[in-house]
KEKE-3310 file (N, C-alpha, C; in steps of 0.2 Angstrom, whole numbers, plus 5000, padded with zeros to 4 digits):
npx = (4969:4976:4971:4959:4942:4931:4919:4923:4930:4919:4911:4920:4920:4907:4906:4916:4910:4898:4903:4911:4903:4897:4899:4910:4920:4920:4925:4938:4944:4944:4953:4965:4967:4970:4981:4990:4991:4997:5009:5015:5016:5025:5037:5041:5054:5063:5066:5056:5045:5047:5047:5037:5021:5020:5023:5020:5028:5035:5033:5043:5055:5066:5074:5084:5086:5099:5103:5107:5100:5100:5099:5092:5099:5095:5102:5111:5110)
npy = (4815:4828:4838:4850:4851:4861:4862:4862:4874:4883:4881:4886:4899:4903:4902:4911:4923:4923:4925:4937:4946:4955:4969:4971:4963:4970:4982:4978:4974:4986:4993:4985:4986:5000:5000:4993:5001:5013:5007:5004:5017:5022:5015:5020:5029:5045:5051:5045:5050:5064:5065:5069:5063:5050:5056:5069:5084:5096:5113:5122:5115:5117:5110:5109:5104:5102:5103:5098:5101:5091:5090:5076:5066:5058:5042:5037:5023)
npz = (5059:5062:5054:5051:5046:5035:5042:5056:5057:5054:5065:5075:5071:5073:5087:5091:5086:5094:5107:5106:5099:5084:5083:5091:5085:5073:5077:5081:5069:5062:5070:5069:5055:5055:5062:5055:5043:5049:5053:5040:5035:5045:5041:5030:5022:5025:5012:5004:5009:5006:4992:4978:4973:4960:4943:4945:4946:4956:4954:4958:4958:4951:4941:4928:4911:4900:4883:4866:4851:4837:4819:4811:4799:4784:4780:4765:4756)
capx = (4968:4979:4968:4952:4938:4927:4914:4926:4931:4913:4909:4924:4918:4901:4907:4919:4905:4893:4907:4913:4898:4899:4902:4917:4924:4921:4930:4945:4946:4946:4959:4970:4969:4973:4988:4995:4992:5002:5016:5018:5018:5031:5042:5044:5060:5061:5066:5050:5040:5048:5046:5030:5018:5023:5020:5020:5035:5034:5035:5049:5060:5073:5078:5085:5089:5102:5105:5108:5096:5103:5095:5094:5099:5094:5108:5110:5113)
capy = (4819:4834:4843:4852:4852:4867:4862:4864:4881:4886:4881:4890:4906:4905:4903:4918:4928:4923:4927:4944:4950:4957:4975:4971:4961:4975:4987:4975:4974:4993:4995:4981:4990:5007:4999:4991:5007:5017:5004:5005:5024:5023:5012:5024:5033:5052:5052:5043:5055:5070:5065:5070:5057:5049:5060:5076:5088:5102:5118:5125:5110:5120:5106:5111:5099:5106:5098:5101:5098:5091:5088:5069:5066:5051:5040:5034:5016)
capz = (5066:5063:5050:5053:5040:5035:5047:5062:5057:5055:5072:5079:5069:5076:5094:5092:5085:5100:5113:5106:5095:5078:5084:5094:5080:5068:5080:5082:5063:5061:5074:5066:5049:5056:5065:5049:5039:5053:5053:5034:5035:5049:5038:5024:5023:5024:5005:5001:5011:5003:4985:4976:4969:4953:4938:4947:4948:4960:4949:4960:4958:4949:4937:4921:4907:4895:4878:4860:4846:4830:4814:4809:4792:4781:4777:4759:4755)
cpx = (4970:4975:4961:4948:4934:4922:4917:4927:4925:4910:4913:4922:4912:4902:4911:4914:4900:4897:4908:4907:4901:4902:4909:4922:4925:4926:4937:4948:4948:4953:4965:4972:4972:4980:4993:4996:4998:5009:5019:5020:5025:5037:5045:5049:5058:5061:5059:5044:5040:5047:5038:5027:5020:5019:5019:5026:5033:5037:5042:5055:5066:5077:5078:5089:5092:5104:5106:5104:5100:5098:5097:5094:5098:5100:5107:5113:5114)
cpy = (4826:4840:4844:4853:4859:4868:4864:4871:4885:4887:4885:4897:4908:4906:4909:4924:4929:4926:4935:4948:4953:4964:4975:4968:4966:4980:4985:4975:4981:4995:4991:4984:4996:5006:4997:4997:5012:5014:5005:5012:5025:5020:5015:5029:5041:5054:5050:5048:5062:5070:5065:5064:5056:5053:5067:5079:5094:5108:5122:5120:5112:5115:5108:5106:5103:5101:5102:5097:5097:5088:5081:5069:5059:5048:5036:5028:5014)
cpz = (5066:5059:5052:5047:5041:5040:5054:5062:5057:5062:5076:5078:5073:5084:5096:5091:5091:5106:5112:5103:5089:5079:5086:5089:5075:5070:5080:5075:5060:5064:5071:5059:5050:5058:5059:5045:5043:5053:5046:5033:5039:5046:5032:5026:5022:5016:5002:5003:5007:4995:4983:4973:4962:4948:4939:4949:4951:4955:4952:4961:4956:4945:4930:4917:4901:4890:4872:4855:4839:4825:4812:4802:4790:4778:4770:4758:4748)
residu = (MET:GLY:SER:LEU:SER:ILE:TRP:HIS:TRP:LEU:ILE:VAL:LEU:VAL:VAL:VAL:VAL:LEU:ILE:PHE:GLY:THR:LYS:LYS:LEU:ARG:ASN:MET:GLY:THR:ASP:LEU:GLY:SER:ALA:VAL:LYS:GLY:PHE:LYS:ASP:GLY:MET:LYS:THR:GLU:ASP:ASP:LYS:ALA:THR:PRO:PRO:SER:GLY:GLU:ILE:HIS:PRO:THR:ALA:GLY:GLN:THR:ILE:GLU:GLY:GLU:VAL:LYS:LYS:GLU:THR:ALA:SER:LYS:SER)
# end
């Protein structure tokens, strides 16, 4: 008694489409999608917003890597 078959869900879907119409349902889906996107953007921290996309480093980042190059010698066994 507790489970609904696929036919029950199809009937419910048809009734919802008849009541609201496809245009209204499409608008509701678009609104819901933009709300979720806005929520995700709002959850980002300031550090996430300030960092450039992966693979890109801003030319004025001013990062200098210092090091020393040494010649690799082959070891004799």
